[in-house]
Each structure stands twice: as C-alpha cells, then as structure tokens.
Backbone as JSON Lines, residues from 0, in Angstrom:
{"i":0,"aa":"M","n":[105.65,137.49,131.35],"ca":[104.38,137.1,131.98],"c":[104.54,136.95,133.5]}
{"i":1,"aa":"G","n":[105.64,136.32,133.89],"ca":[105.92,136.15,135.32],"c":[106.11,137.48,136.02]}
{"i":2,"aa":"E","n":[106.83,138.41,135.37],"ca":[107.05,139.73,135.96],"c":[105.74,140.5,136.1]}
{"i":3,"aa":"L","n":[104.87,140.39,135.08],"ca":[103.57,141.04,135.13],"c":[102.73,140.48,136.28]}
{"i":4,"aa":"A","n":[102.71,139.15,136.39],"ca":[101.94,138.5,137.47],"c":[102.45,138.95,138.83]}
{"i":5,"aa":"A","n":[103.78,139.01,138.99],"ca":[104.36,139.43,140.26],"c":[104.04,140.89,140.57]}
{"i":6,"aa":"G","n":[104.06,141.73,139.54],"ca":[103.74,143.15,139.72],"c":[102.31,143.35,140.18]}
{"i":7,"aa":"V","n":[101.38,142.64,139.54],"ca":[99.97,142.73,139.92],"c":[99.77,142.2,141.34]}
{"i":8,"aa":"A","n":[100.42,141.06,141.64],"ca":[100.29,140.46,142.97],"c":[100.79,141.41,144.05]}
{"i":9,"aa":"H","n":[101.88,142.12,143.76],"ca":[102.45,143.06,144.73],"c":[101.45,144.18,145.01]}
{"i":10,"aa":"E","n":[100.79,144.68,143.97],"ca":[99.81,145.76,144.14],"c":[98.57,145.28,144.89]}
{"i":11,"aa":"I","n":[98.21,144.01,144.69],"ca":[97.04,143.45,145.39],"c":[97.35,143.27,146.88]}
{"i":12,"aa":"R","n":[98.59,142.86,147.17],"ca":[98.94,142.49,148.54],"c":[98.87,143.67,149.51]}
{"i":13,"aa":"N","n":[99.17,144.88,149.01],"ca":[99.13,146.05,149.91],"c":[97.74,146.33,150.46]}
{"i":14,"aa":"P","n":[96.7,146.53,149.61],"ca":[95.36,146.73,150.18],"c":[94.83,145.47,150.9]}
{"i":15,"aa":"L","n":[95.27,144.31,150.47],"ca":[94.84,143.07,151.11],"c":[95.27,143.03,152.58]}
{"i":16,"aa":"T","n":[96.5,143.47,152.84],"ca":[97.03,143.5,154.21],"c":[96.18,144.42,155.08]}
{"i":17,"aa":"T","n":[95.78,145.56,154.52],"ca":[94.95,146.52,155.26],"c":[93.58,145.92,155.57]}
{"i":18,"aa":"I","n":[92.95,145.31,154.56],"ca":[91.62,144.71,154.75],"c":[91.68,143.61,155.8]}
{"i":19,"aa":"K","n":[92.69,142.75,155.7],"ca":[92.81,141.64,156.64],"c":[93.0,142.16,158.07]}
{"i":20,"aa":"G","n":[93.78,143.22,158.21],"ca":[94.0,143.82,159.54],"c":[92.72,144.32,160.16]}
{"i":21,"aa":"F","n":[91.88,145.0,159.37],"ca":[90.62,145.53,159.89],"c":[89.63,144.4,160.21]}
{"i":22,"aa":"V","n":[89.63,143.33,159.41],"ca":[88.76,142.19,159.7],"c":[89.18,141.52,161.01]}
{"i":23,"aa":"Q","n":[90.5,141.42,161.23],"ca":[90.99,140.83,162.48],"c":[90.6,141.68,163.69]}
{"i":24,"aa":"L","n":[90.67,143.01,163.53],"ca":[90.24,143.92,164.61],"c":[88.75,143.76,164.87]}
{"i":25,"aa":"Y","n":[87.97,143.66,163.8],"ca":[86.52,143.49,163.92],"c":[86.19,142.19,164.64]}
{"i":26,"aa":"K","n":[86.96,141.14,164.34],"ca":[86.72,139.85,164.96],"c":[86.92,139.91,166.48]}
{"i":27,"aa":"K","n":[87.89,140.7,166.92],"ca":[88.14,140.82,168.37],"c":[86.93,141.37,169.1]}
{"i":28,"aa":"D","n":[86.26,142.34,168.47],"ca":[85.11,142.98,169.11],"c":[83.79,142.27,168.82]}
{"i":29,"aa":"N","n":[83.78,141.43,167.79],"ca":[82.55,140.74,167.39],"c":[82.83,139.25,167.18]}
{"i":30,"aa":"N","n":[83.28,138.63,168.23],"ca":[83.78,137.26,168.12],"c":[82.72,136.25,167.69]}
{"i":31,"aa":"K","n":[81.44,136.58,167.91],"ca":[80.38,135.63,167.6],"c":[79.86,135.77,166.17]}
{"i":32,"aa":"N","n":[80.37,136.74,165.44],"ca":[79.9,136.91,164.06],"c":[80.42,135.77,163.2]}
{"i":33,"aa":"K","n":[79.52,134.98,162.63],"ca":[79.91,133.77,161.89],"c":[80.61,134.07,160.58]}
{"i":34,"aa":"Y","n":[80.51,135.3,160.11],"ca":[81.08,135.62,158.79],"c":[82.56,136.0,158.86]}
{"i":35,"aa":"T","n":[83.05,136.4,160.04],"ca":[84.44,136.86,160.11],"c":[85.44,135.75,159.8]}
{"i":36,"aa":"E","n":[85.17,134.52,160.3],"ca":[86.07,133.39,160.01],"c":[86.09,133.1,158.51]}
{"i":37,"aa":"L","n":[84.92,133.16,157.88],"ca":[84.84,132.93,156.44],"c":[85.62,133.99,155.68]}
{"i":38,"aa":"L","n":[85.47,135.25,156.1],"ca":[86.2,136.35,155.45],"c":[87.71,136.15,155.59]}
{"i":39,"aa":"L","n":[88.17,135.82,156.81],"ca":[89.6,135.63,157.04],"c":[90.13,134.44,156.24]}
{"i":40,"aa":"S","n":[89.34,133.37,156.14],"ca":[89.74,132.2,155.36],"c":[89.93,132.56,153.89]}
{"i":41,"aa":"E","n":[89.01,133.34,153.34],"ca":[89.1,133.73,151.93],"c":[90.25,134.71,151.7]}
{"i":42,"aa":"L","n":[90.48,135.6,152.68],"ca":[91.61,136.54,152.56],"c":[92.94,135.79,152.57]}
{"i":43,"aa":"E","n":[93.03,134.76,153.4],"ca":[94.26,133.95,153.44],"c":[94.48,133.22,152.12]}
{"i":44,"aa":"R","n":[93.37,132.82,151.49],"ca":[93.48,132.15,150.19],"c":[94.02,133.13,149.14]}
{"i":45,"aa":"I","n":[93.55,134.38,149.19],"ca":[94.06,135.39,148.26],"c":[95.55,135.64,148.53]}
{"i":46,"aa":"E","n":[95.93,135.65,149.82],"ca":[97.33,135.83,150.18],"c":[98.2,134.72,149.6]}
{"i":47,"aa":"T","n":[97.71,133.49,149.68],"ca":[98.45,132.35,149.13],"c":[98.65,132.51,147.62]}
{"i":48,"aa":"I","n":[97.58,132.91,146.93],"ca":[97.66,133.1,145.48],"c":[98.65,134.2,145.13]}
{"i":49,"aa":"T","n":[98.6,135.31,145.86],"ca":[99.52,136.42,145.55],"c":[100.97,136.01,145.82]}
{"i":50,"aa":"S","n":[101.19,135.21,146.88],"ca":[102.56,134.74,147.16],"c":[103.07,133.87,146.02]}
{"i":51,"aa":"E","n":[102.19,132.99,145.49],"ca":[102.59,132.13,144.37],"c":[102.87,132.96,143.12]}
{"i":52,"aa":"L","n":[102.05,133.96,142.89],"ca":[102.26,134.84,141.73],"c":[103.58,135.6,141.86]}
{"i":53,"aa":"L","n":[103.88,136.06,143.07],"ca":[105.14,136.78,143.29],"c":[106.34,135.88,143.0]}
{"i":54,"aa":"S","n":[106.25,134.62,143.41],"ca":[107.38,133.71,143.19],"c":[107.58,133.4,141.71]}
{"i":55,"aa":"L","n":[106.51,133.52,140.9],"ca":[106.65,133.3,139.45],"c":[107.55,134.35,138.82]}
{"i":56,"aa":"G","n":[107.48,135.57,139.34],"ca":[108.24,136.67,138.74],"c":[109.68,136.73,139.21]}
{"i":57,"aa":"K","n":[110.02,135.95,140.23],"ca":[111.38,136.0,140.75],"c":[112.29,135.07,139.96]}
{"i":58,"aa":"P","n":[113.44,135.56,139.53],"ca":[114.4,134.62,138.95],"c":[114.88,133.66,140.04]}
{"i":59,"aa":"L","n":[115.03,132.39,139.7],"ca":[115.44,131.42,140.7],"c":[116.94,131.57,140.99]}
{"i":60,"aa":"A","n":[117.22,132.15,142.16],"ca":[118.61,132.32,142.56],"c":[119.1,131.01,143.16]}
{"i":61,"aa":"I","n":[119.8,130.25,142.37],"ca":[120.22,128.92,142.82],"c":[121.65,128.95,143.35]}
{"i":62,"aa":"Q","n":[121.79,128.62,144.63],"ca":[123.11,128.45,145.21],"c":[123.31,126.95,145.35]}
{"i":63,"aa":"L","n":[124.04,126.39,144.41],"ca":[124.13,124.93,144.32],"c":[125.05,124.34,145.36]}
{"i":64,"aa":"N","n":[124.56,123.28,145.98],"ca":[125.36,122.51,146.94],"c":[125.1,121.03,146.71]}
{"i":65,"aa":"S","n":[126.02,120.21,147.21],"ca":[125.8,118.77,147.15],"c":[124.82,118.39,148.26]}
{"i":66,"aa":"L","n":[123.7,117.72,147.88],"ca":[122.63,117.43,148.84],"c":[122.38,115.94,148.93]}
{"i":67,"aa":"N","n":[122.24,115.45,150.16],"ca":[121.84,114.07,150.39],"c":[120.31,114.02,150.23]}
{"i":68,"aa":"V","n":[119.82,113.37,149.18],"ca":[118.39,113.41,148.86],"c":[117.56,112.74,149.95]}
{"i":69,"aa":"R","n":[118.06,111.64,150.51],"ca":[117.31,110.97,151.58],"c":[117.09,111.9,152.77]}
{"i":70,"aa":"E","n":[118.13,112.6,153.18],"ca":[118.01,113.53,154.31],"c":[116.99,114.62,154.0]}
{"i":71,"aa":"L","n":[117.02,115.12,152.77],"ca":[116.11,116.18,152.34],"c":[114.65,115.7,152.4]}
{"i":72,"aa":"I","n":[114.43,114.48,151.92],"ca":[113.07,113.92,151.91],"c":[112.6,113.63,153.34]}
{"i":73,"aa":"E","n":[113.47,113.06,154.16],"ca":[113.09,112.75,155.54],"c":[112.76,114.03,156.31]}
{"i":74,"aa":"N","n":[113.5,115.1,156.05],"ca":[113.22,116.39,156.69],"c":[111.85,116.91,156.26]}
{"i":75,"aa":"T","n":[111.53,116.73,154.97],"ca":[110.22,117.15,154.46],"c":[109.1,116.35,155.1]}
{"i":76,"aa":"L","n":[109.31,115.04,155.25],"ca":[108.3,114.17,155.86],"c":[108.04,114.55,157.32]}
{"i":77,"aa":"D","n":[109.09,114.96,158.03],"ca":[108.92,115.41,159.42],"c":[107.97,116.62,159.48]}
{"i":78,"aa":"L","n":[108.12,117.53,158.52],"ca":[107.27,118.72,158.48],"c":[105.81,118.35,158.23]}
{"i":79,"aa":"L","n":[105.59,117.27,157.46],"ca":[104.23,116.88,157.07],"c":[103.6,115.85,157.99]}
{"i":80,"aa":"S","n":[104.34,115.36,158.99],"ca":[103.82,114.27,159.83],"c":[102.48,114.61,160.5]}
{"i":81,"aa":"P","n":[102.23,115.85,160.95],"ca":[100.89,116.13,161.53],"c":[99.78,115.95,160.5]}
{"i":82,"aa":"Q","n":[100.04,116.31,159.23],"ca":[99.0,116.16,158.21],"c":[98.74,114.69,157.89]}
{"i":83,"aa":"F","n":[99.8,113.86,157.95],"ca":[99.59,112.42,157.74],"c":[98.64,111.86,158.82]}
{"i":84,"aa":"K","n":[98.88,112.24,160.07],"ca":[98.06,111.73,161.18],"c":[96.63,112.23,161.06]}
{"i":85,"aa":"M","n":[96.46,113.51,160.77],"ca":[95.12,114.11,160.67],"c":[94.3,113.49,159.54]}
{"i":86,"aa":"N","n":[94.97,113.05,158.48],"ca":[94.27,112.53,157.3],"c":[94.31,111.01,157.2]}
{"i":87,"aa":"D","n":[94.79,110.36,158.28],"ca":[94.83,108.89,158.34],"c":[95.62,108.31,157.17]}
{"i":88,"aa":"I","n":[96.83,108.83,156.97],"ca":[97.67,108.4,155.86],"c":[98.97,107.81,156.4]}
{"i":89,"aa":"Q","n":[99.33,106.64,155.87],"ca":[100.61,106.0,156.2],"c":[101.6,106.32,155.08]}
{"i":90,"aa":"F","n":[102.84,106.65,155.47],"ca":[103.85,106.98,154.48],"c":[104.93,105.91,154.49]}
{"i":91,"aa":"K","n":[105.19,105.33,153.33],"ca":[106.21,104.28,153.2],"c":[107.37,104.83,152.37]}
{"i":92,"aa":"L","n":[108.57,104.84,152.96],"ca":[109.76,105.33,152.28],"c":[110.7,104.17,151.98]}
{"i":93,"aa":"S","n":[111.05,104.01,150.71],"ca":[111.97,102.94,150.3],"c":[113.19,103.59,149.65]}
{"i":94,"aa":"V","n":[114.37,103.33,150.21],"ca":[115.6,104.0,149.76],"c":[116.73,103.0,149.62]}
{"i":95,"aa":"E","n":[117.56,103.19,148.59],"ca":[118.77,102.38,148.45],"c":[119.69,102.6,149.65]}
{"i":96,"aa":"K","n":[120.49,101.57,149.97],"ca":[121.37,101.68,151.14],"c":[122.43,102.77,150.97]}
{"i":97,"aa":"S","n":[123.05,102.83,149.81],"ca":[124.12,103.81,149.62],"c":[123.52,105.22,149.46]}
{"i":98,"aa":"P","n":[124.17,106.24,150.03],"ca":[123.65,107.61,149.95],"c":[123.57,108.09,148.49]}
{"i":99,"aa":"I","n":[122.57,108.89,148.2],"ca":[122.39,109.45,146.86],"c":[122.48,110.97,146.97]}
{"i":100,"aa":"F","n":[123.41,111.53,146.21],"ca":[123.63,112.98,146.26],"c":[123.29,113.62,144.91]}
{"i":101,"aa":"V","n":[122.64,114.8,144.98],"ca":[122.43,115.62,143.79],"c":[123.0,117.0,144.07]}
{"i":102,"aa":"T","n":[123.2,117.76,143.01],"ca":[123.66,119.14,143.17],"c":[122.44,120.04,143.0]}
{"i":103,"aa":"G","n":[122.13,120.82,144.04],"ca":[120.93,121.63,143.95],"c":[120.79,122.62,145.08]}
{"i":104,"aa":"E","n":[119.64,123.28,145.11],"ca":[119.32,124.26,146.15],"c":[118.32,123.62,147.1]}
{"i":105,"aa":"K","n":[118.71,123.47,148.35],"ca":[117.95,122.68,149.33],"c":[116.5,123.15,149.48]}
{"i":106,"aa":"N","n":[116.27,124.43,149.7],"ca":[114.92,124.92,149.99],"c":[114.0,124.8,148.79]}
{"i":107,"aa":"Q","n":[114.55,124.97,147.59],"ca":[113.7,124.86,146.4],"c":[113.27,123.41,146.17]}
{"i":108,"aa":"L","n":[114.18,122.47,146.32],"ca":[113.82,121.06,146.15],"c":[112.85,120.62,147.26]}
{"i":109,"aa":"K","n":[113.05,121.13,148.46],"ca":[112.12,120.83,149.55],"c":[110.72,121.35,149.22]}
{"i":110,"aa":"Q","n":[110.66,122.53,148.6],"ca":[109.37,123.1,148.19],"c":[108.66,122.17,147.19]}
{"i":111,"aa":"V","n":[109.43,121.59,146.28],"ca":[108.85,120.65,145.3],"c":[108.25,119.45,146.03]}
{"i":112,"aa":"F","n":[109.03,118.83,146.94],"ca":[108.55,117.65,147.66],"c":[107.32,117.99,148.51]}
{"i":113,"aa":"L","n":[107.34,119.15,149.17],"ca":[106.2,119.56,149.99],"c":[104.94,119.7,149.14]}
{"i":114,"aa":"N","n":[105.06,120.39,148.01],"ca":[103.9,120.62,147.14],"c":[103.32,119.31,146.64]}
{"i":115,"aa":"L","n":[104.2,118.42,146.16],"ca":[103.72,117.17,145.56],"c":[103.09,116.24,146.6]}
{"i":116,"aa":"I","n":[103.71,116.15,147.78],"ca":[103.16,115.28,148.81],"c":[101.84,115.85,149.35]}
{"i":117,"aa":"K","n":[101.77,117.17,149.49],"ca":[100.51,117.8,149.92],"c":[99.39,117.51,148.92]}
{"i":118,"aa":"N","n":[99.71,117.55,147.63],"ca":[98.72,117.22,146.6],"c":[98.21,115.8,146.77]}
{"i":119,"aa":"S","n":[99.14,114.88,147.07],"ca":[98.74,113.49,147.28],"c":[97.83,113.36,148.5]}
{"i":120,"aa":"I","n":[98.17,114.06,149.57],"ca":[97.34,114.03,150.79],"c":[95.93,114.52,150.47]}
{"i":121,"aa":"E","n":[95.84,115.63,149.72],"ca":[94.52,116.2,149.39],"c":[93.71,115.29,148.48]}
{"i":122,"aa":"A","n":[94.4,114.46,147.7],"ca":[93.7,113.55,146.79],"c":[93.2,112.29,147.49]}
{"i":123,"aa":"M","n":[93.59,112.12,148.78],"ca":[93.26,110.89,149.51],"c":[92.34,111.22,150.69]}
{"i":124,"aa":"S","n":[91.13,111.63,150.38],"ca":[90.19,112.06,151.42],"c":[89.81,110.92,152.38]}
{"i":125,"aa":"G","n":[89.93,109.68,151.91],"ca":[89.58,108.54,152.76],"c":[90.77,107.89,153.43]}
{"i":126,"aa":"G","n":[91.94,108.55,153.4],"ca":[93.14,107.96,153.97],"c":[93.78,106.96,153.02]}
{"i":127,"aa":"G","n":[94.79,106.24,153.51],"ca":[95.47,105.25,152.68],"c":[96.98,105.34,152.83]}
{"i":128,"aa":"E","n":[97.69,104.9,151.8],"ca":[99.16,104.88,151.85],"c":[99.76,105.7,150.71]}
{"i":129,"aa":"I","n":[100.86,106.37,151.03],"ca":[101.68,107.04,150.02],"c":[103.04,106.35,150.03]}
{"i":130,"aa":"H","n":[103.52,105.93,148.87],"ca":[104.81,105.26,148.76],"c":[105.8,106.17,148.03]}
{"i":131,"aa":"L","n":[106.97,106.32,148.62],"ca":[108.03,107.09,147.97],"c":[109.26,106.22,147.83]}
{"i":132,"aa":"N","n":[109.77,106.13,146.61],"ca":[110.94,105.3,146.33],"c":[112.07,106.19,145.81]}
{"i":133,"aa":"L","n":[113.25,106.0,146.38],"ca":[114.42,106.79,145.97],"c":[115.52,105.82,145.52]}
{"i":134,"aa":"R","n":[116.0,106.01,144.29],"ca":[117.02,105.09,143.77],"c":[117.88,105.79,142.71]}
{"i":135,"aa":"K","n":[118.97,105.12,142.35],"ca":[119.82,105.61,141.26],"c":[119.37,104.96,139.96]}
{"i":136,"aa":"G","n":[119.26,105.77,138.9],"ca":[118.92,105.24,137.58],"c":[120.16,104.79,136.84]}
{"i":137,"aa":"S","n":[119.98,104.18,135.7],"ca":[121.1,103.64,134.93],"c":[121.84,104.72,134.15]}
{"i":138,"aa":"D","n":[121.23,105.91,134.03],"ca":[121.84,106.98,133.22],"c":[122.43,108.1,134.07]}
{"i":139,"aa":"G","n":[122.97,107.74,135.24],"ca":[123.6,108.75,136.09],"c":[122.61,109.75,136.64]}
{"i":140,"aa":"E","n":[121.46,109.25,137.11],"ca":[120.44,110.15,137.63],"c":[119.83,109.6,138.91]}
{"i":141,"aa":"C","n":[119.28,110.51,139.69],"ca":[118.53,110.16,140.88],"c":[117.05,110.12,140.49]}
{"i":142,"aa":"I","n":[116.36,109.02,140.86],"ca":[114.95,108.88,140.51],"c":[114.12,108.86,141.8]}
{"i":143,"aa":"I","n":[113.19,109.8,141.9],"ca":[112.29,109.89,143.05],"c":[110.89,109.59,142.56]}
{"i":144,"aa":"S","n":[110.3,108.48,143.03],"ca":[108.95,108.08,142.6],"c":[107.99,108.25,143.77]}
{"i":145,"aa":"L","n":[106.88,108.92,143.52],"ca":[105.86,109.16,144.54],"c":[104.53,108.58,144.05]}
{"i":146,"aa":"R","n":[104.03,107.59,144.76],"ca":[102.77,106.94,144.36],"c":[101.74,107.09,145.48]}
{"i":147,"aa":"D","n":[100.55,107.57,145.13],"ca":[99.48,107.68,146.12],"c":[98.31,106.78,145.75]}
{"i":148,"aa":"Q","n":[97.33,106.71,146.64],"ca":[96.11,105.93,146.42],"c":[94.91,106.86,146.33]}
{"i":149,"aa":"G","n":[95.13,108.02,145.7],"ca":[94.11,109.05,145.66],"c":[93.1,108.87,144.55]}
{"i":150,"aa":"C","n":[92.38,109.95,144.28],"ca":[91.27,109.9,143.32],"c":[91.74,109.79,141.87]}
{"i":151,"aa":"G","n":[93.03,110.04,141.62],"ca":[93.56,109.9,140.27],"c":[93.18,111.06,139.36]}
{"i":152,"aa":"I","n":[93.78,111.05,138.16],"ca":[93.58,112.11,137.18],"c":[93.29,111.46,135.83]}
{"i":153,"aa":"P","n":[92.27,111.92,135.11],"ca":[92.02,111.36,133.77],"c":[93.26,111.5,132.89]}
{"i":154,"aa":"E","n":[93.59,110.43,132.17],"ca":[94.84,110.37,131.4],"c":[94.97,111.52,130.41]}
{"i":155,"aa":"E","n":[93.86,111.93,129.79],"ca":[93.92,112.99,128.78],"c":[94.25,114.36,129.38]}
{"i":156,"aa":"L","n":[94.15,114.49,130.71],"ca":[94.44,115.78,131.35],"c":[95.89,115.88,131.84]}
{"i":157,"aa":"L","n":[96.6,114.75,131.9],"ca":[97.96,114.73,132.45],"c":[98.91,115.71,131.75]}
{"i":158,"aa":"P","n":[98.87,115.85,130.39],"ca":[99.81,116.77,129.74],"c":[99.64,118.23,130.16]}
{"i":159,"aa":"R","n":[98.49,118.58,130.72],"ca":[98.25,119.98,131.09],"c":[98.75,120.33,132.49]}
{"i":160,"aa":"L","n":[99.14,119.31,133.27],"ca":[99.63,119.58,134.62],"c":[100.88,120.44,134.55]}
{"i":161,"aa":"G","n":[100.93,121.47,135.37],"ca":[102.06,122.4,135.36],"c":[101.79,123.68,134.58]}
{"i":162,"aa":"E","n":[100.65,123.7,133.86],"ca":[100.27,124.94,133.17],"c":[99.75,125.94,134.2]}
{"i":163,"aa":"P","n":[99.99,127.25,133.99],"ca":[99.48,128.25,134.95],"c":[97.95,128.24,134.94]}
{"i":164,"aa":"F","n":[97.38,128.27,136.16],"ca":[95.94,128.36,136.38],"c":[95.17,127.13,135.9]}
{"i":165,"aa":"Y","n":[95.89,126.05,135.59],"ca":[95.19,124.8,135.28],"c":[95.24,123.93,136.54]}
{"i":166,"aa":"T","n":[94.08,123.61,137.08],"ca":[94.04,122.84,138.31],"c":[92.79,121.97,138.34]}
{"i":167,"aa":"L","n":[92.87,120.85,139.06],"ca":[91.72,119.98,139.25],"c":[91.1,120.18,140.63]}
{"i":168,"aa":"K","n":[91.68,121.09,141.43],"ca":[91.14,121.38,142.76],"c":[90.09,122.47,142.67]}
{"i":169,"aa":"E","n":[89.08,122.35,143.53],"ca":[87.98,123.33,143.52],"c":[88.5,124.74,143.82]}
{"i":170,"aa":"K","n":[89.47,124.85,144.75],"ca":[89.97,126.16,145.12],"c":[91.45,126.31,144.79]}
{"i":171,"aa":"G","n":[91.93,125.56,143.83],"ca":[93.35,125.62,143.46],"c":[93.63,126.68,142.41]}
{"i":172,"aa":"T","n":[94.93,126.93,142.19],"ca":[95.36,127.9,141.18],"c":[96.23,127.25,140.1]}
{"i":173,"aa":"G","n":[96.8,126.08,140.41],"ca":[97.72,125.45,139.47],"c":[99.12,126.02,139.54]}
{"i":174,"aa":"L","n":[99.29,127.1,140.33],"ca":[100.6,127.77,140.36],"c":[101.63,126.97,141.15]}
{"i":175,"aa":"G","n":[101.18,126.24,142.17],"ca":[102.12,125.43,142.96],"c":[102.83,124.41,142.1]}
{"i":176,"aa":"L","n":[102.08,123.74,141.23],"ca":[102.66,122.73,140.35],"c":[103.52,123.38,139.27]}
{"i":177,"aa":"M","n":[103.11,124.55,138.81],"ca":[103.91,125.26,137.81],"c":[105.28,125.63,138.4]}
{"i":178,"aa":"I","n":[105.29,126.06,139.66],"ca":[106.55,126.42,140.32],"c":[107.43,125.17,140.49]}
{"i":179,"aa":"C","n":[106.8,124.02,140.8],"ca":[107.56,122.75,140.89],"c":[108.26,122.46,139.56]}
{"i":180,"aa":"H","n":[107.53,122.6,138.46],"ca":[108.11,122.35,137.13],"c":[109.27,123.31,136.86]}
{"i":181,"aa":"K","n":[109.09,124.57,137.26],"ca":[110.13,125.58,137.04],"c":[111.4,125.21,137.81]}
{"i":182,"aa":"I","n":[111.23,124.78,139.06],"ca":[112.39,124.42,139.9],"c":[113.12,123.21,139.33]}
{"i":183,"aa":"I","n":[112.35,122.16,138.97],"ca":[112.97,120.94,138.43],"c":[113.71,121.25,137.13]}
{"i":184,"aa":"K","n":[113.13,122.09,136.3],"ca":[113.78,122.47,135.04],"c":[115.09,123.18,135.3]}
{"i":185,"aa":"H","n":[115.12,124.08,136.31],"ca":[116.34,124.81,136.65],"c":[117.41,123.89,137.23]}
{"i":186,"aa":"H","n":[116.98,122.74,137.72],"ca":[117.93,121.75,138.23],"c":[118.28,120.7,137.16]}
{"i":187,"aa":"E","n":[117.9,121.01,135.91],"ca":[118.19,120.15,134.75],"c":[117.58,118.76,134.9]}
{"i":188,"aa":"G","n":[116.41,118.72,135.56],"ca":[115.73,117.44,135.75],"c":[114.42,117.38,134.98]}
{"i":189,"aa":"S","n":[113.63,116.37,135.26],"ca":[112.34,116.18,134.59],"c":[111.32,115.68,135.59]}
{"i":190,"aa":"I","n":[110.03,115.9,135.27],"ca":[108.95,115.41,136.11],"c":[107.85,114.86,135.21]}
{"i":191,"aa":"T","n":[107.41,113.63,135.49],"ca":[106.39,112.98,134.65],"c":[105.3,112.4,135.54]}
{"i":192,"aa":"Y","n":[104.13,112.15,134.93],"ca":[102.96,111.67,135.67],"c":[102.34,110.46,134.98]}
{"i":193,"aa":"Q","n":[101.88,109.52,135.8],"ca":[101.01,108.43,135.32],"c":[99.84,108.36,136.31]}
{"i":194,"aa":"S","n":[98.63,108.2,135.79],"ca":[97.49,108.18,136.69],"c":[96.29,107.48,136.06]}
{"i":195,"aa":"K","n":[95.45,106.92,136.94],"ca":[94.15,106.36,136.53],"c":[93.11,106.81,137.55]}
{"i":196,"aa":"V","n":[91.95,107.18,137.06],"ca":[90.89,107.64,137.94],"c":[90.54,106.55,138.96]}
{"i":197,"aa":"N","n":[90.46,106.96,140.23],"ca":[90.13,106.09,141.37],"c":[91.21,105.04,141.68]}
{"i":198,"aa":"E","n":[92.37,105.15,141.03],"ca":[93.46,104.19,141.31],"c":[94.73,104.87,141.8]}
{"i":199,"aa":"G","n":[94.76,106.19,141.78],"ca":[95.94,106.9,142.28],"c":[96.83,107.45,141.18]}
{"i":200,"aa":"T","n":[97.9,108.08,141.63],"ca":[98.83,108.77,140.72],"c":[100.26,108.41,141.05]}
{"i":201,"aa":"L","n":[101.08,108.27,140.02],"ca":[102.52,108.04,140.16],"c":[103.25,109.24,139.55]}
{"i":202,"aa":"I","n":[104.09,109.89,140.36],"ca":[104.9,111.01,139.9],"c":[106.36,110.58,139.95]}
{"i":203,"aa":"E","n":[107.08,110.83,138.89],"ca":[108.51,110.46,138.83],"c":[109.35,111.69,138.52]}
{"i":204,"aa":"I","n":[110.28,111.97,139.42],"ca":[111.22,113.08,139.23],"c":[112.6,112.49,138.98]}
{"i":205,"aa":"K","n":[113.28,113.02,137.97],"ca":[114.66,112.62,137.69],"c":[115.57,113.83,137.8]}
{"i":206,"aa":"L","n":[116.65,113.67,138.55],"ca":[117.64,114.75,138.74],"c":[119.04,114.17,138.49]}
{"i":207,"aa":"P","n":[119.92,114.96,137.89],"ca":[121.29,114.46,137.69],"c":[121.99,114.2,139.01]}
{"i":208,"aa":"L","n":[122.69,113.09,139.1],"ca":[123.49,112.82,140.3],"c":[124.64,113.81,140.4]}
{"i":209,"aa":"A","n":[125.04,114.12,141.62],"ca":[126.18,115.01,141.84],"c":[127.43,114.37,141.25]}
{"i":210,"aa":"G","n":[128.23,115.16,140.55],"ca":[129.42,114.63,139.9],"c":[130.55,114.39,140.88]}
C-alpha cells in the first residue's frame, strides 16, 4: 500500500511542478489577481500531501546512534519558537537532571516531535501553554509526555489516530501522524493518547533507553 501511494504521488508531483511553475510566472505578470495566491496555496497543499505519501513508501533507513533526548527536544523547540510567538503559546519543558539517552535516528525522531508539537499549536487557536515532560520510566525506558490546552479529541476517536487519511483537521490528511507511528514503531517504542474535548490532549511516547 505504501509503495502504491508513493508511486501515485511521484506521478502527481511531475505535472504539479509544471503547473506551479506556470502559476508563479503568471503571478509575476498579474500581481493583482486575487486568485493566484489561492491557487499557489492549494498547490503547496497538494505538494505537502504528495511528500507525505512518498515518505510512506520509503523503507525507514535507520542509522542508529546514541542520542541525548533533551538536546534533541530543545533543538526542535528552537525551530518552532517563531510559531509559539505568533500563536501566543508558552512552552514549559520539565526534564530530569541526569541526561537521558536513547538509541535512534536523530532526524526521524525530530520529525515526530515537530509533527506532534505542531498539532498541539494548531489545536490551541486561543493561545495557552504546552507542557513537555522528559523522564526515565521504571522499566528501562524514556518517557516523553506532551500536554496541550487545545480543543481536545472525543475519547471514542482516539483509537483511530494514526490511521491513514483519518484526521480531525479541515485540511489534514492524517499522514503526518501515521508517519509518527511508523517511526516510533521502528524505534521499538509506543505512542498513546488521552484527551477530553475542550480540555486538551496528553500524548505519551515511550522509547527504550540506550543500553
């Protein structure tokens, strides 16, 4: 299924690049046309979907290294700091004093953190706080808890999170969360959700500690 999705996405991306190029040329000569920005916005959305579909078909080439999870999360937060300011969101990071290491692929785990925190930002249209807690569990695991103050998710829908094309966003695809699940599974970890409507969502990721 992943290979089929990637194959279709690849075929879509070629004519898409051509169309986008011509729309950009048209915009240069017709800068006041109100429809060109809308067209480019929608084309970029198709590009995002095709990129996500392409990543589904790729086997995850994992080059495992020992990673300091705090450093990885702090680096991710630096990337997202403009979005926190624009959306009036405060981020609270709580971490154990001793360093916590896992064995994994840095860019893939960063992609997971980026996706999940972006989801929290989008769920908090009125601003608020996001809390992230990093600690060692009792069973030789690293536990990363992410709690937001967003719109929440009905409890009966939580089991469907991570399914392809299942999303609660008006313009979402569900593929970002599916890729997160795929990455965590390849790292022999788990991801779980707790949520209440209008009270926010708690996401908990567990990863084996580096041996």
